[in-house]
N, C-alpha and C positions, 0 to 999 in steps of 0.2 A: 258327656260323651266318652266312650272307653278310646283306649288308644288303638286298641283292636279296629274300632268304626272309623276313626281317624286315618289308619292306615288303608283300610278299604276304600273309604271314600277318597283319600289322595291315589289310590292306583286307578279308581274309575276315571277320575279327573286326567289323569296321566295318559290312561288307555286311549281317554276322549279326545285328548289332543294330537295323540299319535296316529288315530283312525282320521282324524281332519285332515291336517299333513297328509297323509298318501291317499286316504280315496274319496276326498271333495272334488266334485267334479268342478272342473276350470275349461276354459273354452278351447283353450291350447292344444296342440298335441307336439308337443317338443321333439325335434329330430338329432342326431347325432353330426357335427360338423369340425372339420380336424382345424382348428385354431393353431395360427402359427405363434411362437413364441414373441411376447410384446419386446418390440426392437428398445422402448428406453426413448430416450433424448439425447441422442448419438447423431453424428454427421450432419447434414443440412438442418435437423432438428437440433443439434445443440441446445443447449439451457443459456436464454437470454432473457432481460428484461424490457425488451423495444417496444412491449404492449402497454406498459405498464404508466400510470400516471394519464389516464385518457383525459380529455376534455370532454364534456358533456353537454348534450342540449335538452333543456327541461322540455318534458311533454305533459308536463301537468298529471293529470290522473290518468293517461294511458301507461299501457304497460307491453311489453314484450315487443319491441322492433324486430321480428322475425326478418324482415325482407326489406331492404333500402334500395332506391335505385334514383337515378337521376331521368326526369323524364325528358320528352321533345320539346317543352317550354323553358327548360333549364331549371325547373323547380326539383325541389327532393321529395319524394315521395316514399312512406313509410305504411308496413303493416302491422296491425296492433292485435292483442289478443282479444279486443270487446269487437273485433269485426270493421273498425274504423280504419280507414285508409286516408293518412294523415298528409296534406300538401303542405311545404313551406319552404320559402326562400334557404339558398344553401346554406346561410348562416343559423338557422333554424327560428327566424321571425315570422309572423305574417302566419301562423299556422292556421290550420284550416281543416275542416273535416270535408274530404274530395266525395268519400263514398263510404258506403257501409254494406256488406253484402249478406250480413244475415248469419254469418258463418265465421270460419278462420282463414284467411288467406295467409297462405306459406311461399309464395312466391309469384313473381307478375314480371311481364316484361312490354314492351310496346311493339306495334305492329306499324307500320308504313303510312297509316293513316293516324297515326298519334293516338290511338286507342289502346289503353290497359288490357293486357290480356292477361286475366289471373288465375292461379290455382288454388282454390279453395278445397280445403279436406274435406268440409261437410258437405259443399254445391256442386263440386264437380270443376267442368273448365268455365270462365266466364268472360264476357266482354264487357267492359266498362268505357261508355264514351266519356266524350271530354267535359260534359256536364253531368258527369257523375251516375247516369245512369246504368244500370247492369240488368244484363240479358245472359241468360245461359246459351253456352256454345253447345255443350255437351256433356251426359251424366253418366254414357252408358256407350261400349263399343258395340254392342249389338243385343240383342234380344236375351235377357238372362244373362248378360254381362255388365253390369254396372262397372264406371268408374269409383272404387272404394275409398281413395284416400289421395287425392289431386294432392299434388307436393310444391314441385318446379316446373318454370315453364321457360322454352327459349323460343322466337318466332323468328324463322330463315327467311333469306332475303326474297324466295320466292312466294312469300305469303302461307308457308306449310307451316303449323304451330308441333311442336315437341311438347311435351309433358310427361312427368313421372308419375306412375300410380303405385306409391308406396309398398299399398297391402292389398293384395284381394282377398284376404281373409279376416282381416281387421278393420273396420270402417270407424271413424271418429264418431260419426253420426248414431251410431249404434252400442259406441264404447265408451260413452261417455266422455268425449275429447280427445286431441289429438294425441297428449301423453299417455293415457291409458292402452290406446290402439297402436302407438308403436312399442309400449312395453312388450305386450303379448306378442306383437311381431316379432321384435328380436330375440326374446326370449324361445319363441317358439323355432325361428331358423328354418321355416319351411321355404324360404326364398320364393315368396309369392309376389315378390315386388316386378313390375313390368316398367319399359318405355313406350309411352303411345305417340300417335301423330294425326293431327284432325287437319283435313282438309278443307278449309273455309268456303272453297268454290264448290265442293258435293257435300257438305256439311256431313262428313264421313268418319271414322274414326277407325286407324289400324292398329295392330299391336305391332309394334318394331320389334321388342326384344324381352323377353321375360327370363326367370329363373334368378333375380337380383334379391338379396335381404335386405330390404327397404331400401328402395329405389328413391334417392333423395335428390339433390343437386345436378341441373344438366346443362350445358352450354354445347354452343354447336363451332366447329374446327371453322379456323378461315376459309380453306376452301369447301365448307359445306358438305363435305364427305363424311365425319365422324361426329358424332356426339360424344360428349365427354360426362359420364355419369358418377354420381357419389353412391357407392354401396355403401350405406351407415353401418349396418348390421355385420359385416365382415372386414373393415377397414379398409375398403379399398376403391379406386377408380378406375372406371371402365373406359375403354374406346371401342366406340360399338359402330359400325357402318349406317349410315342415316337412311340409307337405302333399303336395309334389311326388312324381311316380313315373317315376322311370327318365331323370331331367333331365339332357342334355346341359350343362353351363354355360357352354359355350362356344356356343351354339345363337343369342344374343343374347335370350332367354325373359326376360319381366319377371319371372319367378318367382327369379331368380337377379342379384343384383348385386354388384359388386365394391364393399366398405364402406371399407376403407384398402387403399390401390395404393402401390407403389415403396418398402416402408419400407427402411430403413436397414441391416436385418439379417433372417437367418432366422427367421419366427416358430414358435414352438412351441405351447406349451400356453395354452388360455384358459380363466379360471376368473371365476367369479361372485364380485366383490367386495360392498362394503357401497355405499350409496347411489347404486345403479344402475351404480357402477362396473363394467369388464370388464379384467381382466389378461392381459395378454400377455407372454411372455418371448421376447427374442430370443437363441439360443442360440451365435451369431457374427454378428460385422458382414460385411455383405457385402464379396466381391473384385472389384477394377475386372478384375483378368486372366479370373475364372470369367464374368464379364458380357461380356466381349469374345469370348469363347468362343461365345457362345448361339447365333450361326448360324456356326457351322463344326462340323456336328458330326464330320466325319472326325478332327479335332483332338480334340474328348471322346473319343472311340474311342481315340487314341493315350494321352490319357490313364490310360483304363482298363487300360493295361498297365504302367504306373508302378507302384511300391509307393504305398501310400496316403499314407505319409508327405511324397511329393512334389505333392501336389495341392494347386493355388491356393484356400486358405482365407483366410478374414480372422484377423488378430490376436485373442487373447483381450481379450474387453470387456464387462463386465457390464451387462446392457441390460435393463429391464422398463419398461414402460406400461403405462397403463389408458387405456380409452376409454368413451365412451358409446353407446348405439344408434343415435346420428344417424351415428356415426363421425369425434366429436369427441374428440382426445386430450385427457383432462383432467390426468393424472398423467404424469411421466417421471422413473426414477432409472436412473443410470448410474454406472460404476466403468469408467472409463481404462483402469486398470490390470489389470483382468479379475482380479483376486485369487481371486475365488470362480467356480470356470469354467464356463461354459456354461449361462446361466442360461434356462433353460425355463420358467417360470411364476413366479405369486405366488399364495398365500394372504393374504388378509386376514380378521383378525380385528378385536375393537374394540383390541385392545391393541398387536398386532404383524403385520406383514408376513413370512410364511416365503416363503423363496426357493428353490425347487425348481432342481435342478441335473442335469445328465445323468452329470457324473462327479467330482462333490466327495466328499470322503472326511465331511462333516460336513452337519448341516442349518444353512443360512445364515438369520437372522433380523434386523429392524431392529424399534424402535420404531416404532409407527404413528406417533405424534403427532411424530416428530423429522423423517420425512419429510412430512408433511402438515401440521406446524401452519402453516406459511407457505403453505399453498394453501387457506386459509379464502376466499379471492375468486379470481375470474379478471377479468382486464384488458384489455380491447380497445382499441386507438388506431386509428383509423377515419377517413376523409373521407368526407362525405357530400355528395352531387350533387343537386337538385332537379330532377326528371324531369315532363316534360307528360305527364300521364294524367288521363283523364277519371274525376270525382270519382264516390263511389259515393251513390247517393240515401240519405238520411238518415244518410250517413256520419258525419256531427258534429254529430247531435241531441243538445239540452241533455241528455236520460236517459242518454245515456250518457258524454258529457264531464265533465257537472258545470258546464257556463257554457253560455251564450249564444254561439253561434258570429259570426262577421263575416259581413255580408250577402252579401259577394262574395268569392270566393277564401281561403274558411274552410278547404278541404283541401287540403294540400299533399301530394305524394309524392316519397320520397328514396330514392336507391340508397347504399349505405354500400361502402365498399373499404379494402381493408387497404392498408397503407404499408411501404413501406421507410424506413429510416435508417441513416445511419453508423455506425459501431460506435464511433469513437473520440471522437465529442463529440454524437450525438444528431441531429443535421441531416438533415432530410428529405430525400431523394434520389428516392421516387418516390411521389407523392401518391396513386396510380391503379392500383394493383397487381393484386388480385384482387376481382371484385364477391361480396360475401360476406352481406349483410344487406339488409332492406328496410325502409321506415319510413314509414307512412301515417299524418299528424299532421292535427290541428284546432287552429285558433288562433281566437281571439274577445278582446274586448277588455276592459279593465277600468279604472277611473275614473283611472288613472296614464296619460297619453297614451304613455309612453314605455314601459309593461309590458303584457303580453299574456299572455293566459292560453293555455296549452300542453298537447296532449293528443296522446298517439302509443300506435300497435299497431307492435310490431316483432318481426319474424322474422329471428334471426341464426343459420344454418345451420339446426341440427334444435331450436332453443331459440325460446319464442314467448314474449313477455311484452309489457305495456302500461304508460304511465306517465302521470301527471300534473306539472305544475309550471307553470312560467311561463318568458319570454324578455325580458329587459330592455336596451333600446337604451342604448348609455354614452355615445355621441357622434354628432355630425351632421359631416359632411365630414369625416371622419378614416379613412383617413392624407391624402386629399385629396379634393377635391370630388366629389360625388356618392356618397360610400361611406359607409357608417357601422357601425360595430362592434356586435354583440350577443352578450349570453352569454345560454345556454337551460339550464334542467336539468329534469332527470325524477327524481323518484322511482318506482323501478320495481316490480309486483307484477304479480302472475299467472304466478308462474314456477312450473316442478314440480321436484320434488326432484332433486336434492338443494339446490336454491339458495331463499334465503327471501326474497330480495329483491335491491337494487341502486340504481344511480345513473347517471343517462345525463347528461353535461355536453357544451355544445358551445360554440365560440367561431366565430364567423361574422362574414364581410363580407356586407352585403347593399350590392347595387347595382341600376342599372338593368337588368343582365342577370338574368331569372327566373330561366332555365332553363340547365342545362349546367354545366359546369366552369370558368367564366371570367368575369370581372368586366367590368363598363362603367363607368368606362373599363379597360382591359383590366390585366392585369399581376401582378393576385392569385389566389389560391385562392377561386374565388367558394363560396358556403355553406358547410361548416363541416368543422371539426378536430373530431372527437368522441371521447370516453374513454367507453367502458363498465365499470362496475365491478358484476361480479355477485357475492353474499355466500351462502356456503354455512351449512348449520348446523353448529354446532359441537356436538360431543358432551364432556361433561365424565364424565372416568373417572378414577374411585374407587381402583379397586385397580389396582396393577400387578403385573405376573408376575412371579416370582422369576428373575433371571439364572441361566443355567447357562452 
């Protein structure tokens, strides 16, 4: 064979490969979408190893405990890749097959009668009686509108059942399983996912909301008015009005808002925990190459022609966290080694955190006190700046504050700002990063001229509280003429669960500049550097489960 022949043959092969990558039909039609710059592991998601070294429960030949929950009977239930639903004691003993749906259950909950309500990606919405018998509740919204990818479910106190339909374009039953269907949907980014509601009285199904890129985990707010929904394909969690009907979440309606945005990974299951916590699992971290293709739909179409092992996905990384209904992250557990693969959620009991997984050969768990004992308080370091605002009539009345206010300038308003510090020595580098809180204060005299009575009402993100205390002038004309340092403290009360109290302290430089962020004479940070410490209730555990 001549060199020329080899060259021609090689060129034809190369041409064939190019033609395949560019022209071979694929089932998805990718669309452009604006991916935000990945935030990395910072702030509330700063790197830690609190999820490392999990205990495990052996599940023998089973695989992929995608969803785990405690049933009304106190047993632990887990959904496996095989279609089996396992039932066992909380310590993992006495395992048995409770039911097999013949499909793949990705999420389940229990209704008031103790029945399991399961979202099966292959079958639809199912009811499983206490004897393990399975029956179909719904597999379609209406004629010509099937439920393609039932994923997660929550049962409301009134009996209505809300569940996610991850994709109306790609059904696992038609596309070789849940993984292939999810890859197609997330690379397409057509946002065909939706939230559905099933009424067991009328046996009817309606669309609550649509326009989600792979709708996944779902939980109900404590008042029942909102549904929190994980949008896996766009790294965020929504709050959607549970009473909405056929709402497009992209419409700008007040019935849907993004609660948590630009997460560092793909959010999966949402689970109610204790003390108001909502847990979410990030089954993979984000991949910068994948985000870089967000506005390059042609290249994503090329990717769909490659073997799935060549797709840009994040490295294994265990990560689960909890947030409250205001969207504030309250707990964060990570395993940078990713020893327990693809963490999809958390089931919290008084003693344990059970970790869900898409592909683990065991059920992972960690003692609750080992991960959360250090989290009995939340600490904030903030800068406060006095703002010029109109006082509220009788805002500082003695009946509210407990002391007589100053005759003038008794009521003062402050904004609170997050700060940034150098990691090597803690020195402050940005004392006005993001506005995070508001404080309205009242002051009054005492018999000691250096002391003032101090009362305040604070709104910190979604947390409201009040405090009483005092301020003490520590020196005059220090650190230079016209300035004087003041130390204040407030004992905090009026907090909602899980908080039981707290302490606010400030270090202030007062000066001739009453408002804004500069002193007179200039050069110092006017107003305060404040610390806020919020304390959680501590539950004393008397019984510890047996390790398995």
